[in-house]
C-alpha positions in Angstrom: 109.0 -106.9 -32.5 110.4 -110.1 -34.0 107.9 -112.2 -35.7 109.0 -115.2 -33.5 107.4 -113.4 -30.7 104.1 -112.9 -32.5 104.1 -116.6 -33.4 104.4 -117.5 -29.7 101.4 -115.1 -29.0 99.4 -116.9 -31.6 100.2 -120.2 -30.1 99.2 -119.0 -26.6 96.2 -117.5 -27.9 95.3 -120.9 -29.6 95.9 -122.8 -26.3 93.9 -120.0 -24.3 90.7 -120.6 -26.6 90.7 -124.3 -25.4 90.3 -123.5 -21.8 87.2 -122.3 -20.0 86.2 -118.7 -20.4 87.3 -116.6 -17.6 89.9 -118.8 -16.4 93.5 -117.4 -15.9 95.9 -118.9 -18.5 99.3 -119.5 -16.9 102.5 -119.3 -19.1 105.7 -120.8 -17.7 109.0 -119.6 -19.1 111.8 -121.5 -18.1 115.5 -122.0 -19.1 119.1 -121.4 -17.8 120.5 -118.3 -16.0 121.0 -115.4 -18.4 119.0 -117.0 -21.4 116.8 -113.8 -21.4 113.7 -115.4 -19.8 112.6 -112.0 -18.3 113.1 -110.2 -21.6 111.0 -112.8 -23.5 108.3 -112.5 -20.7 108.1 -108.7 -21.0 107.9 -108.9 -24.9 105.1 -111.4 -24.7 103.3 -109.1 -22.0 103.5 -106.3 -24.4 102.2 -108.1 -27.2 99.4 -110.4 -25.9 95.7 -109.1 -25.8 93.8 -108.7 -22.7 95.0 -108.2 -19.0 98.4 -109.9 -18.6 100.7 -109.9 -15.6 104.2 -111.1 -15.2 105.8 -112.7 -12.1 109.2 -114.2 -11.6 109.7 -117.2 -9.5 112.6 -115.2 -7.9 109.9 -113.6 -5.9 109.4 -117.1 -4.2 112.9 -117.6 -3.3 113.4 -117.8 0.5 115.0 -114.6 1.9 118.8 -114.6 2.0 118.6 -114.9 5.8 116.6 -118.1 5.7 118.8 -119.4 2.9 121.8 -118.8 5.3 119.9 -120.6 8.0 119.3 -123.5 5.8 122.8 -123.4 4.4 121.6 -123.0 0.8 123.1 -119.8 0.1 125.4 -121.3 -2.6 122.4 -123.1 -3.9 120.3 -120.1 -4.6 118.0 -120.8 -7.7 118.2 -124.6 -7.0 114.7 -126.1 -6.5 115.2 -126.4 -2.7 115.9 -122.8 -2.4 112.2 -121.8 -3.2 109.2 -121.5 -1.0 107.2 -123.9 -3.2 104.2 -124.0 -0.9 103.9 -120.1 -1.3 104.2 -120.3 -4.9 101.6 -123.1 -5.2 99.2 -121.1 -3.0 99.8 -117.9 -5.2 98.8 -119.9 -8.4 95.8 -121.5 -6.8 94.5 -117.9 -5.6 95.0 -116.6 -9.2 93.2 -119.6 -10.8 90.5 -119.1 -8.3 90.0 -115.5 -9.4 90.9 -114.0 -6.1 90.9 -110.3 -6.5 93.6 -110.0 -3.8 96.0 -112.4 -5.2 99.6 -111.0 -4.9 103.3 -112.3 -5.0 106.3 -111.2 -2.9 108.7 -108.7 -4.3 112.3 -109.6 -5.4 114.9 -106.8 -5.8 117.8 -107.9 -8.2 119.7 -104.9 -7.0 120.1 -106.1 -3.4 119.6 -109.8 -4.5 116.9 -110.6 -1.8 113.0 -110.8 -1.3 112.0 -107.3 0.0 110.2 -108.0 3.4 106.5 -106.6 3.5 106.2 -105.6 -0.3 103.7 -107.4 -2.6 103.0 -107.3 -6.1 99.3 -107.2 -6.6 98.1 -109.6 -9.4 94.6 -110.1 -8.9 92.8 -112.1 -11.7 94.4 -111.3 -15.1 93.5 -113.2 -18.2 97.0 -114.5 -18.6 99.7 -114.8 -16.1 103.4 -115.3 -17.3 105.5 -117.0 -14.8 109.1 -116.9 -15.6 112.1 -118.7 -13.7 114.8 -121.3 -14.1 112.8 -124.0 -12.6 109.3 -123.0 -13.4 108.8 -126.4 -15.2 109.5 -128.4 -12.2 107.0 -130.9 -11.0 104.7 -129.1 -8.3 104.2 -125.9 -10.4 101.1 -126.1 -12.7 101.3 -124.2 -15.9 98.9 -124.3 -18.8 101.6 -123.9 -21.5 105.4 -124.5 -20.7 108.1 -122.6 -22.7 111.6 -123.8 -22.5 114.4 -121.2 -23.8 117.1 -123.6 -25.1 120.7 -122.5 -26.1 124.2 -124.2 -26.3 125.6 -124.3 -22.8 128.7 -122.6 -23.9 126.6 -119.6 -25.2 124.6 -119.4 -22.0 128.0 -119.4 -19.9 129.2 -116.4 -22.1 125.9 -114.6 -21.7 126.1 -115.0 -17.8 129.9 -113.8 -17.6 128.9 -110.7 -19.7 126.0 -109.9 -17.6 128.0 -110.5 -14.6 130.5 -108.0 -15.5 127.9 -105.6 -16.6 126.2 -105.5 -13.5 129.3 -105.1 -11.4 130.0 -102.2 -13.6 126.7 -100.7 -13.1 127.1 -101.1 -9.3 129.9 -98.6 -9.1 129.1 -96.0 -6.5 126.1 -98.0 -5.3 127.0 -99.3 -2.0 123.5 -100.8 -1.5 124.1 -103.1 -4.6 124.7 -106.7 -4.3 127.4 -106.3 -7.0 129.1 -103.4 -5.3 132.0 -105.4 -3.8 133.3 -106.2 -7.1 132.6 -103.0 -9.1 136.2 -102.1 -8.8 137.5 -105.3 -10.2 139.2 -105.4 -13.6 137.7 -107.0 -16.5 140.0 -110.2 -15.9 139.2 -110.6 -12.2 135.5 -110.2 -13.0 135.5 -112.7 -15.8 137.5 -115.3 -13.6 134.8 -114.7 -10.7 131.8 -115.1 -13.0 133.3 -118.3 -14.7 133.8 -119.7 -11.4 130.3 -119.0 -10.2 129.2 -120.4 -13.4 131.2 -123.6 -13.1 130.4 -124.5 -9.6 127.0 -123.1 -9.2 125.1 -122.2 -12.3 126.1 -125.0 -14.5 125.5 -127.5 -11.8 121.9 -126.2 -11.5 121.4 -126.1 -15.3 122.7 -129.7 -15.8 121.0 -131.4 -12.7 117.8 -129.4 -12.4 116.8 -127.1 -15.3 117.8 -129.1 -18.4 115.8 -132.0 -17.3 112.5 -129.9 -17.1 112.9 -129.4 -20.9 111.1 -132.5 -21.5 108.1 -131.1 -19.5 107.8 -128.2 -22.0 105.1 -127.6 -24.6 107.3 -125.4 -26.7 111.0 -125.2 -27.1 112.3 -121.9 -28.3 115.8 -122.5 -29.5 118.3 -119.6 -29.7 121.6 -118.9 -31.4 124.9 -117.3 -30.2 123.5 -114.1 -30.7 120.3 -114.6 -28.7 118.2 -114.7 -31.8 115.3 -117.3 -31.9 116.1 -119.7 -34.7 113.4 -122.3 -34.0 110.2 -122.7 -32.3 109.1 -126.4 -31.8 105.7 -127.3 -30.4 106.6 -130.6 -28.7 103.2 -131.2 -26.9 99.8 -130.3 -28.4 97.1 -129.0 -26.0 93.4 -130.1 -26.2 
């Protein structure tokens, strides 16, 4: 694993030692769409000692039907598209040591919360909570990490990921991306760029980037997704 992730683990461990023994330590990983929050969370989960659970805030999005009812379908991922009360209750249960603490399940293939399914979390030593708006006010984390990159790079990563997901959806009628699986590269690029320009960049500029100032650690990435700097901007007790 890159030594940068080992450095992040050491920082997390340092902060954990300052907390009461037995308390779940909540790490929040925020950043724009396609900046590799999930990949970073998985790497940290594999490297950290002890019991570590990973949950995406996507699990706390309102179901698509509710977003449609609230006329928020085109603002999915914006702060108002999340069931903040449920997320807060989940975090409170984990911190209280509830053995039955669980989170909803979100399926990126169908782009929706799966009714009736739960991800059992219990009382881990570390909970990694990752999502675009995880550093918004009202979401309590013990260590906030913001993955930072040039907006032009994030846009390019998003477009490439959109095209890849559409290609993977070929022959999979249940996939959210199936309707575009037969598009040519130029069509997919134009569609992805439009989604970015009218939805994701708006969310990034108006809601996600402003939370960077709430982070304890800023991880800066270059055009190739490599970590080039880790800056501890707030020191824990």
